[in-house]
N, C-alpha and C positions, 0 to 999 in steps of 0.2 A: 566535564556535571552539566546535564538540563533540565529542566520545569518543566514536571506534567499541569497542562496552560488550565485546564477547568476539567466537570467534572466529580465526580467523588474525590480522589485527592489533587484538585483545584492546589498548585503552589506548589507539591510533591518536588523537595530536586530529589534530584538522582543520582550520585559521584557512582564512576565508576573505578575500577582500577588504573593506579597511575603508569601499569609497562602495558594497556590498550591502544594499540594503533587504530583511532573509530575518528567519524569523521558528523555525529550526532546533527540531522536538521538543525540548525539555530531554532531557540525561543520566538526571533522575530519570522523566520520565513515560515514555522508550522502553525503559528499564528495566523499566517498570513491563508495557511493550504487550507483550512479547518474553515474559515471564515468563508473560503471560493465553496468550499463545500456546502456548507450552508446554508446561503445565500443566495448561489447562483446559480446551485444543480442542487435546491433542497433535501442532502441529506440531512437529514437533523439527527441529536445524538442515537435516538434508534434503531438504527438500521444494523440488522443483526450481524449481517457477515463480514470480514473484512481477513485482504492477503493481504501481508505486510511481506515486502520483497524486500531480500538486503539486509533483510530484521538489521542491521548491525546490535549496541547495545538498548537495543526496545524502545527507542527515544518512540516511533512511531505506534508499535506495539502496546504500549503505556496508556501513551495520548489515548489509544480507541475502547480499549479496558475501560479509562475512566470514566469515558463519555458516556457507558454501559452497552457497548458494545458487544453482543454474547459471544458470539465465536472468531476471534482472529488465530488467523494459521501463523507464526511470521519463519519467515525461510530465511535462517544464514550457517554459511558455510564456515567461521570460527566455532573449533569447538569451546576454545573459552567465551565464547564470543554469547554463543548458543546454551549458554551454562551461565552466563550475567542474567539473561534476561528471566530462564525460570526459575532462579532465585529468586527475582526480583518482584515476580509475578508472585511468589510465595511468599514473601515479604508482606503484601498488601493487599494478600485474599484475591488476589488474579489469578490462578492455578486455573480454574475451571474454566475460564473466558478464554486462554491466551494458548494455543500451542505451537511450542516451538519445533521449527522442522528442520536437522541439519541437512541440506545438500545445497551445491550447485546449487544456484536457484535458475540454470537456460537447463539442467540436466531434470532437474526435479517437473519446472512446467514444457517438459518434453512427458514424460514420464505419468504425472498426474492429468494429461489432457482430457473431457469429460467426464472428473470424476467430480468433482462437487465446483459450483457459483458461487459470485459471489456480488454482494451490493455492490465494495470498491475493492479494489486493489491501485497502494501506493506502492512501485518504487523509488530507490533509491542506490540507482549503482555507484560502484567508486569514480570519482571523479575525473577519472585518466579514460572511462569509458570511449572509443572508437562510434564513431556515429551509424557503420556497419552493427556493430552490437547492441544503437537503441533500437535500429531498426527489425534487428534479428527480438529481442526480448518487445518488442510492440505486436508483432504478428505473431509471436506465441502467445502474447497473456490474448487476444483479441481472434484469431482464427483456432483457439487450442482452447474457447469458450467456453473462461472462468470469472466473465461478468455476467450477470443475470439481465435479462429486462431493463434498463432504465438506467445502470448500475458504473460505474466509473473510474474508471482505468487516471491514476495521476504518476507520473512521471514525473521526478526530480533530475535536474540534467543544470552541467553552464548555462549560460545567457548566451555565451560566445556559438555556440548549438544548435542550429534551426533546424527541426524539426518539419515534417513537411506526410500526411499521410493521411485516404479520404478521410478516414472517423475524429482526426481532429479535430475538437473544438476552439481553443484555446490554448495561450500561451502565457502564464501570464513573467513579466521578469521581479528579483526582488535580489537589484545589487550583481553578480556576477553568480546568481541563482536564480533558473528559474522553472516553475509548475508547467507543463501539457497536457490536456487531460484530452479523451477519447472516451467517443460512446461507442460502445458496442455492436458488430455485425449485427445488421440486418437479418437476420432468422426470415426463409421463408415463408410467407402466410400461409396454412395451412388451408387450404380452397373448402369450404360445405359442400359435401353433396343431397342436396335433397334427396329425403325419405318420399318411398313411394310412396301416393297413398292407395 
């Protein structure tokens, strides 16, 4: 079970079927994450688009939609979990806001590069993910340009794993869970050619 913390569905409790093997972001960690996004990175409730990787049973996607995000893409490989996000979004009148893509996250990021950019990318990979896979995930998100200019990539990981990257802005630890925040790759500025008088 998890709780939507803020927005239209504030305090709404979501219960998944008991046979689901999931580890949704705890309410405490999720509250901390959104507090950082609002206060440290100035991402207000009204930001337009977000990509939720490893969507699980929708803890982040539904939170984003409840807070007014108009366009949430949630990528989840497990068909039961993807169906649960869809049905819950429909029950809460969020179906227009949330699009669920049933796919392996790494395959999805490779196939959809340069297709769409987001204000926010959030990823909560399985807890046993290796450092190598975390680094691959960071590279795929940043190098395939999934972030808009000024956007933020928030990656949840075990606190014992220390990530380093030129785009790393900050890491915040909450017990055995940490969030690392990355900025987009700098885009080459186009030089304006002066027009001839």
